[in-house]
C-alpha positions in Angstrom: -42.7 -51.8 23.7 -44.2 -48.6 22.2 -42.0 -46.1 20.3 -42.8 -42.3 20.0 -40.7 -39.8 18.0 -41.5 -36.2 18.6 -39.9 -33.9 16.0 -39.9 -30.1 16.2 -39.0 -28.9 12.8 -36.1 -26.4 12.8 -35.9 -26.1 16.6 -32.1 -26.0 16.7 -30.5 -22.6 16.4 -27.5 -20.3 17.2 -27.3 -18.0 20.2 -29.7 -15.1 19.9 -28.9 -11.6 21.3 -32.5 -11.0 22.3 -32.4 -14.2 24.4 -29.2 -13.2 26.3 -27.0 -15.1 23.8 -28.9 -18.3 24.5 -30.4 -20.5 21.8 -34.2 -20.8 21.7 -33.9 -24.3 23.2 -31.8 -23.0 26.0 -34.1 -20.1 26.7 -37.4 -21.9 26.5 -39.0 -23.4 29.6 -39.0 -27.2 28.8 -39.8 -29.0 32.1 -40.9 -32.2 30.3 -38.1 -32.4 27.8 -35.4 -31.5 30.4 -36.8 -34.2 32.7 -36.4 -36.8 29.9 -32.9 -35.5 29.1 -31.8 -35.9 32.8 -33.0 -39.5 32.8 -32.2 -40.6 29.3 -29.6 -40.5 26.5 -28.6 -37.1 25.1 -26.4 -36.5 22.1 -25.9 -34.8 18.7 -26.7 -36.2 15.2 -25.9 -35.0 11.7 -29.1 -35.5 9.8 -28.0 -33.9 6.6 -25.4 -35.9 4.6 -22.3 -33.9 3.6 -23.0 -32.1 0.3 -26.7 -32.6 0.3 -29.2 -29.7 0.7 -30.3 -29.1 4.3 -34.0 -29.6 3.8 -36.7 -31.2 5.9 -37.0 -33.8 3.1 -33.4 -35.2 3.5 -33.5 -34.8 7.3 -36.8 -36.5 8.0 -35.8 -39.4 5.7 -32.6 -39.8 7.8 -34.5 -39.6 11.1 -36.8 -42.4 9.9 -33.8 -44.5 9.2 -33.6 -44.1 5.4 -30.2 -43.0 4.0 -30.9 -39.9 2.0 -28.0 -40.6 -0.4 -29.8 -43.8 -1.4 -33.4 -42.9 -1.3 -33.8 -39.1 -1.9 -35.2 -38.3 -5.3 -36.4 -34.8 -4.6 -38.8 -33.0 -2.3 -41.9 -32.5 -4.3 -42.6 -36.1 -5.2 -43.4 -36.9 -1.6 -45.8 -33.9 -1.6 -47.4 -35.2 -4.8 -48.0 -38.6 -3.2 -49.6 -37.0 -0.1 -51.8 -34.9 -2.4 -53.0 -38.0 -4.2 -51.4 -36.9 -7.5 -50.2 -40.0 -9.3 -46.7 -39.7 -10.9 -45.6 -41.8 -13.9 -42.0 -42.9 -14.3 -41.2 -40.1 -16.7 -42.8 -37.3 -14.6 -40.8 -34.6 -12.9 -42.6 -32.8 -10.0 -41.9 -29.4 -8.6 -43.0 -27.5 -5.5 -44.9 -24.4 -6.6 -45.0 -21.7 -3.9 -47.3 -18.7 -4.0 -45.0 -15.9 -3.0 -45.0 -12.1 -2.5 -42.5 -10.2 -4.6 -41.7 -6.5 -4.4 -43.3 -4.1 -6.9 -40.6 -3.2 -9.4 -41.8 -3.3 -13.0 -39.0 -5.6 -14.2 -39.5 -9.1 -12.8 -35.7 -9.8 -12.3 -35.4 -6.6 -10.3 -37.9 -7.8 -7.7 -37.1 -8.9 -4.2 -38.4 -12.0 -2.3 -40.6 -10.4 0.4 -42.5 -13.5 1.6 -42.2 -17.2 0.6 -45.7 -17.9 1.9 -47.7 -14.8 0.7 -48.6 -14.1 4.3 -49.5 -17.7 4.9 -52.3 -17.4 2.5 -55.4 -19.5 3.2 -55.9 -22.8 1.3 -59.3 -21.6 0.0 -57.8 -18.4 -1.5 -54.7 -20.2 -2.9 -56.9 -22.9 -4.5 -58.5 -20.3 -6.7 -55.2 -18.8 -7.5 -53.6 -22.1 -8.5 -56.6 -23.0 -10.6 -56.0 -19.6 -12.4 -52.3 -20.5 -12.8 -53.3 -23.8 -14.4 -55.7 -22.1 -16.8 -53.1 -19.6 -17.9 -50.0 -21.8 -17.9 -51.0 -25.4 -18.0 -50.3 -27.5 -21.1 -50.8 -31.1 -22.2 -47.4 -31.8 -20.4 -47.5 -29.4 -17.5 -50.2 -29.2 -14.9 -50.6 -27.4 -11.6 -52.3 -28.8 -8.5 -53.6 -27.0 -5.4 -52.2 -28.0 -2.0 -52.3 -26.4 1.5 -51.8 -22.7 2.1 -48.9 -21.5 -0.1 -47.6 -25.0 -0.9 -48.6 -26.3 -4.3 -47.5 -28.7 -7.0 -46.5 -28.7 -10.6 -46.0 -31.9 -12.7 -44.1 -31.9 -16.0 -44.7 -35.1 -17.9 -41.4 -36.1 -19.6 -39.7 -33.1 -18.2 -35.9 -32.8 -17.9 -34.2 -33.9 -14.7 -31.2 -31.5 -14.5 -32.0 -28.2 -12.7 -30.6 -25.6 -10.4 -33.5 -24.2 -8.5 -33.6 -22.2 -5.2 -36.1 -22.5 -2.3 -37.8 -19.2 -1.8 -37.3 -19.3 1.9 -33.5 -19.2 1.3 -33.6 -15.8 -0.4 -35.9 -13.7 1.8 -35.1 -10.0 1.4 -32.8 -10.7 -1.6 -33.1 -9.7 -5.3 -34.4 -12.8 -7.2 -32.3 -12.3 -10.4 -29.4 -14.5 -9.3 -31.8 -17.3 -8.2 -34.1 -17.6 -11.3 -34.4 -21.1 -12.7 -31.4 -22.6 -14.4 -31.0 -26.0 -16.0 -31.8 -27.8 -19.2 -35.1 -25.9 -19.8 -34.8 -23.3 -17.1 -36.2 -20.6 -19.4 -39.5 -22.5 -19.5 -39.9 -22.2 -15.7 -38.7 -18.6 -15.6 -41.2 -17.6 -18.3 -44.0 -19.2 -16.3 -43.0 -17.4 -13.2 -42.8 -14.1 -15.1 -46.2 -14.6 -16.7 -47.8 -15.5 -13.4 -46.7 -12.1 -12.0 -48.8 -10.4 -14.7 -52.1 -12.0 -14.1 -51.9 -12.9 -10.4 -51.5 -9.3 -9.2 -54.8 -8.5 -10.9 -56.7 -11.4 -9.6 -59.7 -10.6 -7.4 -58.3 -12.7 -4.5 -55.2 -10.5 -4.4 -57.0 -7.3 -4.8 -59.1 -8.2 -1.7 -56.0 -9.2 0.2 -54.4 -5.9 -0.5 -57.5 -4.0 0.6 -57.4 -6.0 3.9 -53.8 -5.0 4.4 -52.5 -8.6 3.6 -49.7 -9.6 1.3 -50.7 -10.6 -2.2 -49.7 -13.9 -3.8 -48.3 -12.0 -6.8 -46.1 -14.7 -8.3 -45.4 -18.4 -8.3 -42.0 -19.7 -7.4 -41.0 -23.1 -8.8 -38.4 -25.3 -7.0 -37.9 -28.7 -5.2 -37.8 -30.8 -8.4 -37.8 -34.6 -8.2 -38.9 -37.9 -9.7 -41.0 -40.7 -8.4 -39.5 -42.1 -5.1 -39.4 -45.7 -3.8 -38.8 -46.4 -0.1 -38.6 -49.8 1.6 -41.6 -50.6 3.7 -41.1 -49.4 7.3 -42.8 -52.4 8.9 -40.7 -54.8 6.9 -37.6 -52.8 7.7 -38.1 -52.6 11.4 -41.0 -55.0 12.3 -43.1 -52.1 13.6 -46.5 -50.9 12.5 -46.1 -47.1 12.2 -48.3 -44.0 12.1 -47.2 -40.5 11.3 -49.0 -37.4 12.6 -48.1 -34.3 10.5 -49.7 -31.3 8.9 -47.3 -30.9 5.9 -47.6 -32.9 2.7 -43.9 -33.6 2.6 -43.9 -35.7 5.8 -47.2 -37.3 4.9 -45.8 -38.3 1.6 -42.7 -39.9 3.1 -45.1 -41.9 5.4 -47.2 -43.1 2.5 -44.1 -44.1 0.6 -42.9 -46.1 3.6 -46.2 -47.9 4.0 -47.1 -46.1 7.2 -50.5 -44.9 8.3 -51.1 -41.1 8.2 -53.3 -39.7 11.0 -55.5 -36.8 10.1 -55.8 -34.0 12.7 -58.4 -31.3 12.4 -56.8 -27.9 12.8 -53.2 -29.1 12.0 -51.8 -26.1 10.1 -48.1 -26.3 9.9 -47.6 -23.1 11.9 -47.8 -22.0 15.5 -51.6 -21.9 15.4 -51.7 -25.7 14.8 -53.7 -28.1 17.0 -50.9 -29.3 19.3 -53.3 -31.2 21.6 -54.9 -32.9 18.6 -51.6 -34.2 17.4 -50.7 -35.7 20.8 -54.2 -37.3 21.0 -53.9 -38.7 17.5 -50.6 -40.3 18.4 -51.9 -41.8 21.6 -55.0 -43.1 19.8 -52.8 -44.8 17.3 -50.8 -46.5 20.0 -54.0 -47.6 21.8 -55.3 -49.0 18.6 -52.3 -51.4 18.3 -49.7 -49.3 16.4 -46.2 -49.8 17.7 -44.5 -46.6 16.5 -45.7 -43.0 16.1 -43.9 -40.1 14.6 -45.2 -36.7 15.4 -44.0 -33.8 13.2 -44.5 -30.2 14.2 -43.6 -27.5 11.7 -44.2 -24.4 13.8 -40.6 -23.7 15.0 -39.3 -23.8 11.5 -41.9 -21.4 10.2 -41.1 -19.0 13.0 -37.4 -19.1 12.1 -38.1 -18.3 8.4 -40.1 -15.3 9.6 -37.4 -14.3 12.1 -40.0 -14.4 14.8 -37.9 -14.9 18.0 -40.8 -14.8 20.5 -43.0 -17.2 18.7 -40.2 -19.7 18.0 -39.6 -19.9 21.8 -43.3 -20.1 22.3 -43.7 -22.9 19.7 -41.0 -25.0 21.4 -42.6 -24.5 24.8 -46.0 -25.5 23.4 -44.5 -28.7 22.0 -43.0 -29.4 25.5 -46.3 -28.7 27.3 -48.9 -30.1 24.9 -47.1 -33.0 23.3 -44.0 -34.2 25.2 -45.6 -33.9 28.6 -48.9 -35.3 27.6 -47.4 -38.3 25.7 -45.2 -39.2 28.7 -47.9 -38.8 31.4 -50.5 -40.8 29.4 -48.1 -43.6 28.6 -47.1 -43.7 32.3 -50.7 -44.1 33.2 -51.2 -46.9 30.7 -48.4 -48.8 32.4 -46.6 -50.2 29.4 -43.0 -50.1 28.3 -42.2 -47.3 25.9 -39.4 -45.1 24.5 -39.6 -41.5 23.5 -37.2 -39.7 21.2 -37.3 -35.9 21.0 -35.3 -34.0 18.4 -35.3 -31.6 15.6 -34.7 -32.5 11.9 -32.3 -29.7 11.2 -31.3 -26.2 12.5 -33.1 -23.2 11.2 -31.2 -20.2 12.7 -33.3 -17.1 13.2 -30.4 -15.0 12.1 -30.2 -16.8 8.7 -33.9 -17.5 8.2 -33.1 -20.7 6.4 -31.9 -24.2 7.1 -28.3 -25.3 7.9 -26.6 -28.7 7.9 -25.3 -28.3 11.5 -25.6 -31.4 13.8 -28.7 -31.2 16.0 -29.6 -32.4 19.5 -31.6 -35.5 20.3 -32.7 -37.3 23.4 -33.9 -40.9 24.0 -35.8 -41.8 27.1 -37.0 -45.3 28.2 -39.5 -45.5 31.0 -38.1 -48.6 32.6 -34.4 -47.9 32.2 -34.2 -44.3 33.5 -30.8 -42.8 34.5 -30.0 -39.8 36.6 -28.0 -37.1 35.0 -29.1 -34.0 37.0 -27.0 -31.5 34.9 -28.5 -32.5 31.5 -31.1 -30.4 29.7 -32.4 -30.6 26.1 -30.4 -28.0 24.1 -27.6 -27.8 21.6 -24.8 -27.0 24.1 -25.7 -29.7 26.7 -26.2 -32.3 24.0 -22.8 -31.5 22.4 -21.2 -31.7 25.8 -22.1 -35.4 26.3 -19.7 -36.5 23.6 -22.3 -38.8 22.0 -22.3 -38.0 18.2 -23.8 -39.8 15.3 -22.2 -38.8 12.0 -24.9 -40.5 9.9 -28.5 -39.5 10.7 -30.0 -42.7 9.4 -28.2 -44.6 12.1 -30.2 -42.8 14.8 -33.3 -45.0 14.3 -31.4 -48.1 15.1 -30.1 -46.6 18.3 -33.6 -45.5 19.3 -35.2 -48.9 18.6 -32.5 -51.0 20.1 -31.7 -48.7 23.0 -28.4 -48.4 24.8 -27.4 -49.5 28.4 
């Protein structure tokens, strides 16, 4: 038996006026997913434990079968592992975004314009983060370049108690109420303030402004955590697993769980990603003897953060066409038993532009045990109507692997 999880980050949503009061999943044309929903199991799952932040970190841990209450130590440590940055036991890591803030003279009067600085390129951001490290790095604090706007800060021996806010949660809002708080919050705030002074003058940003692009005119520090430890996925489930993902967070979870990480050229974490390459990488892993593949696609979530209705629908349709359909048709031709689970990790409503802890839809299809539920389709409303509900997200993996009548 082969097992395939296809996860569209942030696909779940609320009804949207522009879509005739339908959710993007209801509105999108999903022939492949709807076919699986009609012939499989459809339900809802709460991937975010009560009281925990509704992030892709906690949600993807849950979907992979790890209880976030037990294993979550913060977001950025997983990203550090994926970036090859070794963490010592006393280290605290932080996500360091390159962001675009408004132009007011006083830092705390500024507004969060863009958490991704216009999805700045990795080549540009590498130079900027190197400049940040030159200006702000110390013997205890170092900055490391990542992909696009997503970077890393490590504080050796840093404090563990913080109140930090993800920048995508405060788009269009004044930043003053969300500046760092905690045991040494003033240290992080000062670094952010200082970054605004030299980044806006950097040649990279001057060129971006000349080209009509948003400048990366500040860093934003959040997502703190300490070194994580996950049980080995193969020992836990008896399956050799591969994860296909563009973002370091999901890659880091895979590495911590002892899983293989597939590299896909052109995988970007946005709607311009290599959808076909992700499907091919998953199929290659199965053909090479892996038992389990987990395909993570970030594009719908990015579209929600930017309140891009049309491209969120398009991203979901591309996942259906280029991944769900291709995976099913290829496995059918290969003639072996398989199960597919299609779901989202959390909701990212376009109206809110950030994550919520709402339950999300999932479907499970097994090729040699197909049912016939002609009225089912893959969306929030139909999934809720089945009455199948899992209150703990980490229980979903057991249901997927063991199946149900």
